[in-house]
C-alpha positions as CSV (number, residue, x, y, z in Angstrom):
1,M,21.3,25.9,18.8
2,N,20.4,25.9,22.5
3,E,19.9,22.7,24.5
4,A,16.1,22.5,23.8
5,Q,16.7,22.9,20.0
6,Q,19.5,20.3,20.0
7,K,17.1,17.9,21.7
8,A,14.4,18.7,19.2
9,W,16.9,18.2,16.3
10,S,17.7,14.7,17.7
11,C,14.0,13.8,17.5
12,L,13.9,14.3,13.7
13,I,14.7,11.4,11.3
14,D,17.5,11.8,8.7
15,K,15.2,12.9,5.9
16,E,13.6,15.6,8.0
17,Q,17.0,16.9,9.1
18,Q,18.3,16.9,5.5
19,S,15.2,18.7,4.4
20,L,15.7,21.5,7.0
21,F,19.4,21.7,6.2
22,L,18.9,22.0,2.4
23,Q,16.2,24.6,2.9
24,L,17.9,26.8,5.6
25,S,21.6,26.3,5.1
26,E,21.8,25.6,1.3
27,S,18.8,27.7,0.2
28,K,17.7,25.0,-2.2
29,S,14.3,25.3,-3.9
30,S,11.7,22.6,-3.1
31,W,12.3,21.1,-6.6
32,E,16.1,21.0,-6.2
33,A,15.8,19.5,-2.6
34,G,13.3,16.9,-3.8
35,E,15.7,15.8,-6.6
36,I,18.7,15.6,-4.2
37,L,16.6,13.5,-1.7
38,K,15.1,11.5,-4.6
39,L,11.6,12.3,-3.6
40,S,8.6,13.3,-5.6
41,H,7.7,17.0,-5.2
42,Y,4.6,16.5,-3.2
43,K,6.3,14.0,-0.9
44,Y,9.2,16.4,-0.3
45,L,6.8,19.2,0.5
46,E,5.1,16.9,3.1
47,I,8.4,16.0,4.7
48,R,9.5,19.7,4.7
49,E,6.2,20.7,6.4
50,R,6.6,17.9,8.9
51,S,10.2,18.7,9.8
52,E,9.4,22.4,10.4
53,K,6.4,21.5,12.5
54,F,8.2,18.8,14.6
55,F,11.3,21.0,15.2
56,R,9.0,23.9,16.5
57,L,6.8,21.4,18.4
58,F,9.7,19.7,20.3
59,S,11.7,22.9,20.8
60,D,8.8,24.6,22.4
61,F,8.1,21.6,24.6
62,F,11.7,21.1,25.8
63,E,12.0,24.8,26.5
64,K,9.4,24.2,29.2
65,H,10.1,20.6,30.3
66,T,13.2,18.5,30.5
67,S,11.5,15.3,29.4
68,I,8.3,14.1,27.8
69,F,6.9,12.7,31.1
70,R,7.3,14.2,34.5
71,P,9.0,12.1,37.2
72,D,5.8,11.4,39.2
73,C,3.6,11.0,36.0
74,P,0.3,9.1,36.5
75,C,1.1,6.9,33.5
76,E,2.3,3.4,33.5
77,R,6.0,2.8,32.8
78,N,5.4,0.7,29.6
79,F,3.2,3.5,28.2
80,Q,6.0,6.0,28.9
81,D,8.5,3.8,27.2
82,Y,6.2,3.3,24.2
83,M,5.7,7.0,23.7
84,E,9.3,7.9,24.2
85,G,10.2,5.2,21.6
86,C,7.7,6.7,19.1
87,L,8.4,10.4,19.7
88,E,12.1,10.7,20.6
89,K,13.6,7.6,19.0
90,R,11.0,7.7,16.1
91,L,10.4,3.9,16.2
92,K,7.5,2.3,14.4
93,R,4.6,1.0,16.5
94,K,5.9,-2.6,16.7
95,E,9.4,-1.5,17.4
96,A,8.2,0.9,20.1
97,S,6.2,-2.0,21.7
98,L,9.4,-4.1,21.8
99,F,11.2,-1.1,23.3
100,T,8.9,-1.3,26.3
101,G,10.3,-4.7,27.2
102,D,6.7,-5.9,27.8
103,S,5.9,-8.7,25.3
104,A,2.1,-8.3,26.0
105,Q,2.3,-4.9,24.3
106,L,3.0,-6.7,20.9
107,L,-0.7,-7.7,20.9
108,P,-2.6,-4.9,19.2
109,K,-5.7,-5.1,21.5
110,V,-3.5,-5.0,24.7
111,N,-1.4,-2.1,23.3
112,S,-4.5,-0.1,22.3
113,K,-6.2,-0.6,25.7
114,N,-3.0,0.5,27.4
115,I,-2.7,3.6,25.3
116,E,-6.4,4.5,25.9
117,R,-6.1,4.0,29.6
118,N,-3.0,6.2,30.0
119,M,-4.1,8.9,27.6
120,K,-7.3,9.2,29.8
121,R,-5.0,9.7,32.9
122,L,-3.2,12.5,31.1
123,K,-6.4,14.1,30.1
124,E,-7.9,14.0,33.6
125,S,-4.7,15.3,35.2
126,E,-4.6,18.9,36.5
127,D,-0.8,19.1,36.2
128,E,0.4,21.5,33.4
129,W,3.2,19.2,32.4
130,D,0.8,16.3,31.9
131,I,-1.5,18.5,29.8
132,D,1.5,19.6,27.6
133,T,2.5,16.0,27.2
134,L,-1.0,15.1,26.0
135,R,-1.0,17.9,23.5
136,L,2.4,16.9,22.3
137,I,1.4,13.2,21.7
138,L,-1.9,14.2,19.9
139,E,-0.1,16.7,17.6
140,F,2.7,14.4,16.9
141,D,0.2,11.6,15.9
142,R,-1.6,14.1,13.6
143,W,1.6,15.2,11.7
144,N,3.6,11.9,11.7
145,N,3.7,9.8,8.5
146,F,2.1,6.8,10.4
147,R,-0.4,6.8,13.3
148,I,0.8,5.8,16.8
149,L,-2.6,6.2,18.6
150,P,-5.8,4.0,18.3
151,R,-8.3,5.3,15.8
152,M,-10.8,6.6,18.5
153,L,-8.0,8.9,19.9
154,Q,-6.8,10.2,16.6
155,Q,-7.1,13.9,15.5
156,P,-7.7,14.6,11.8
157,S,-4.5,14.2,9.7
158,A,-2.5,17.4,8.9
159,F,-2.1,16.1,5.3
160,K,-4.4,15.5,2.4
161,R,-2.6,12.7,0.7
162,R,-3.2,11.2,-2.7
163,S,-1.8,7.7,-2.2
164,N,-0.7,5.5,-5.2
165,K,-0.4,2.4,-3.0
166,K,-3.8,0.9,-4.1
167,D,-3.0,1.5,-7.8
168,K,0.5,0.0,-7.4
169,I,-0.9,-3.2,-5.9
170,Y,-3.5,-3.4,-8.7
171,I,-1.0,-2.8,-11.6
172,K,1.6,-5.2,-10.2
173,Y,-1.1,-7.9,-9.7
174,L,-2.2,-7.5,-13.3
175,L,1.4,-7.8,-14.5
176,N,2.5,-10.8,-12.4
177,R,-0.2,-12.7,-10.7
178,V,-3.2,-13.2,-13.0
179,P,-3.0,-16.9,-14.1
180,D,-2.7,-17.9,-17.7
181,W,-5.8,-20.1,-17.6
182,M,-7.9,-17.0,-16.6
183,H,-6.8,-15.3,-19.8
184,T,-7.9,-18.3,-21.8
185,K,-11.3,-18.4,-20.0
186,L,-11.9,-14.7,-20.5
187,R,-11.1,-14.8,-24.2
188,E,-13.3,-17.9,-24.8
189,R,-16.3,-16.6,-22.8
190,F,-16.3,-12.8,-23.7
191,R,-14.7,-12.3,-27.1
192,Y,-17.3,-10.5,-29.3
193,K,-16.8,-11.4,-33.0
194,V,-18.7,-8.9,-35.1
195,K,-18.2,-6.6,-38.1
196,P,-15.8,-3.7,-37.5
197,G,-18.5,-1.0,-37.6
198,K,-20.7,-2.6,-34.9
199,K,-20.6,-1.1,-31.4
200,K,-18.5,-3.0,-28.8
201,Y,-16.6,-2.3,-25.6
202,W,-12.9,-3.1,-25.0
203,V,-10.8,-4.8,-22.3
204,A,-7.0,-4.9,-22.0
205,L,-5.7,-8.3,-20.9
206,I,-2.2,-7.9,-19.5
207,S,0.5,-10.5,-19.7
208,E,4.1,-10.2,-20.9
209,D,4.4,-14.0,-21.4
210,L,1.2,-14.5,-23.5
211,Y,1.1,-11.4,-25.7
212,T,3.8,-9.9,-28.0
213,D,3.1,-6.3,-26.9
214,G,2.5,-7.3,-23.2
215,Y,-1.3,-6.9,-23.6
216,L,-4.2,-7.9,-25.7
217,L,-7.2,-5.8,-26.7
218,L,-10.4,-8.0,-26.2
219,P,-13.6,-6.8,-27.8
220,V,-16.7,-7.6,-25.6
221,R,-20.4,-7.1,-25.9
222,P,-21.6,-3.6,-24.8
223,L,-24.0,-4.9,-22.1
224,D,-24.4,-4.1,-18.4
225,E,-24.2,-7.8,-17.6
226,V,-20.8,-8.1,-19.3
227,V,-19.5,-4.9,-17.6
228,D,-20.6,-6.3,-14.2
229,E,-18.8,-9.5,-14.8
230,F,-15.5,-7.7,-15.5
231,S,-16.1,-5.5,-12.5
232,R,-16.3,-8.7,-10.5
233,F,-12.8,-9.5,-11.8
234,Y,-11.7,-5.9,-11.0
235,M,-11.0,-5.2,-14.7
236,Y,-11.7,-1.9,-16.4
237,V,-13.9,-1.8,-19.5
238,F,-13.5,1.0,-22.0
239,K,-15.9,2.4,-24.7
240,T,-13.2,2.9,-27.3
241,K,-10.3,0.8,-28.5
242,D,-7.9,3.7,-28.1
243,D,-8.7,4.1,-24.4
244,A,-8.2,0.4,-23.8
245,D,-5.0,0.5,-25.8
246,T,-3.7,3.4,-23.7
247,F,-4.5,1.6,-20.5
248,G,-2.8,-1.7,-21.7
249,F,0.3,0.2,-22.9
250,M,0.6,2.2,-19.6
251,V,0.2,-0.9,-17.4
252,S,2.5,-3.1,-19.5
253,K,5.2,-0.5,-19.4
254,F,4.7,0.5,-15.7
255,M,8.2,-0.5,-14.5
256,I,9.9,1.6,-17.2
257,K,7.5,4.5,-16.8
258,T,8.0,4.9,-13.0
259,E,11.7,4.1,-12.7
260,S,12.5,7.7,-11.7
261,V,10.8,10.4,-9.7
262,K,10.2,12.6,-12.7
263,L,8.8,9.8,-14.8
264,G,6.5,8.8,-11.9
265,Q,5.2,12.3,-11.6
266,K,4.2,12.2,-15.3
267,F,2.8,8.7,-15.2
268,W,0.3,8.9,-12.4
269,P,-1.8,11.8,-13.6
270,E,-1.9,10.2,-17.1
271,Y,-2.9,6.8,-15.5
272,R,-5.7,8.4,-13.4
273,C,-7.0,10.3,-16.4
274,C,-7.0,7.1,-18.5
275,V,-8.9,4.9,-15.9
276,E,-11.5,7.6,-15.3
277,K,-12.7,7.0,-18.8
278,A,-13.6,3.4,-18.0
279,V,-17.3,2.5,-18.2
280,N,-17.0,0.8,-14.8
281,Y,-14.6,3.2,-13.2
282,N,-16.7,3.9,-10.1
283,Q,-17.4,0.2,-9.5
284,V,-13.7,-0.8,-9.7
285,N,-12.0,2.2,-8.3
286,N,-14.0,2.4,-5.1
287,I,-12.6,-1.0,-4.0
288,E,-9.7,-1.1,-1.7
289,F,-7.3,-3.5,-3.5
290,N,-5.2,-5.9,-1.6
291,I,-3.6,-9.2,-2.7
292,K,-6.1,-11.4,-0.8
293,K,-9.1,-9.7,-2.5
294,L,-7.6,-10.0,-5.9
295,D,-6.6,-13.7,-5.3
296,M,-10.3,-14.3,-4.4
297,A,-11.5,-12.6,-7.6
298,Y,-9.3,-14.7,-9.8
299,N,-9.6,-17.9,-7.6
300,T,-5.8,-18.2,-7.3
301,H,-6.3,-19.2,-3.7
302,I,-7.9,-22.5,-4.8
303,K,-5.3,-25.2,-5.4
304,R,-6.4,-26.9,-8.6
305,K,-6.1,-30.7,-8.7
306,H,-4.5,-32.3,-11.7
307,K,-6.7,-34.9,-13.3
308,K,-5.3,-38.4,-13.1
309,P,-5.2,-40.2,-16.5
310,K,-8.0,-42.8,-16.9
311,S,-7.1,-46.3,-16.0
312,T,-7.1,-48.8,-18.9
313,A,-6.5,-52.5,-19.1
314,E,-3.2,-51.8,-20.8
315,N,-1.7,-49.7,-18.0
316,R,-3.4,-51.8,-15.2
317,A,-1.4,-54.9,-16.1
318,K,1.9,-54.9,-18.1
319,T,2.7,-57.7,-20.6
320,S,5.9,-58.6,-18.7
321,D,3.8,-59.5,-15.7
322,F,2.1,-62.3,-17.6
323,Y,5.4,-63.8,-18.7
324,K,6.5,-63.8,-15.0
325,I,3.3,-65.6,-14.0
326,N,3.7,-68.2,-16.8
327,R,7.4,-68.9,-15.7
328,E,6.3,-69.4,-12.1
329,I,3.5,-71.9,-13.1
330,R,6.0,-73.9,-15.2
């Protein structure tokens, strides 16, 4: 490798370097390389694409210029340090802000304004080096696995990701954080006791502590009002018992079914196929789940006061107190 390529190689993180090494030196297939790096296939393909792009991007840039910013660059020093931290050292936004040595850059609004101001200076510059630096930053932000620029400066992402983050938050919440009293209330309020042949909807209540199989199938009335109520609790309602049973089983066995990359690759398509059958799929799935929202739905953010036992004559005054008073009088 020449000097520019060596510099470009040092700008790659370990996984990107390993990806290129396995592909070019070891001639491993994408499936084999993904297994070695312990990554799902789609995730490995994304890292491979990114590593190829970044190696070419930095190599081409350092062939023309010795550093990201020219010596008499119009940009402020803290902006230069921030971008060098992100691009060359591959630091995250907060770490790059610390790298500048300017504590004010830790404030998101201050940092964003600073980036916007200096990016504008690069854009308005007529120097070729500044224009190349601007293109490098914009392209890096587009291909990186997290954004380094404020939203208004961002180009469309190079990747079309299918993220499981929202579903993971939701499943783990159902497994660990729904309070026991909520299960009791839901069973008391919504259980629909009718003959087996009569139409009903089904909801899977998840709890390893309360139910033998880790979940309970709750029959509910097939009414829009009931479905809306469960949507308010971010719970899926199913038309058939089998679909609810599949959902309950998959969620209750989530940790086992996703403990390896191959198992996870099988689990997620099956999970999505299952929840798509829910009556209220669109109502629940369109919500961006986070812990705070789910806490609000289940009222776990409210600290419940324990009722004090009612005061009675017996516990207001003990018998021994009367004996003490009598002795004192005598």
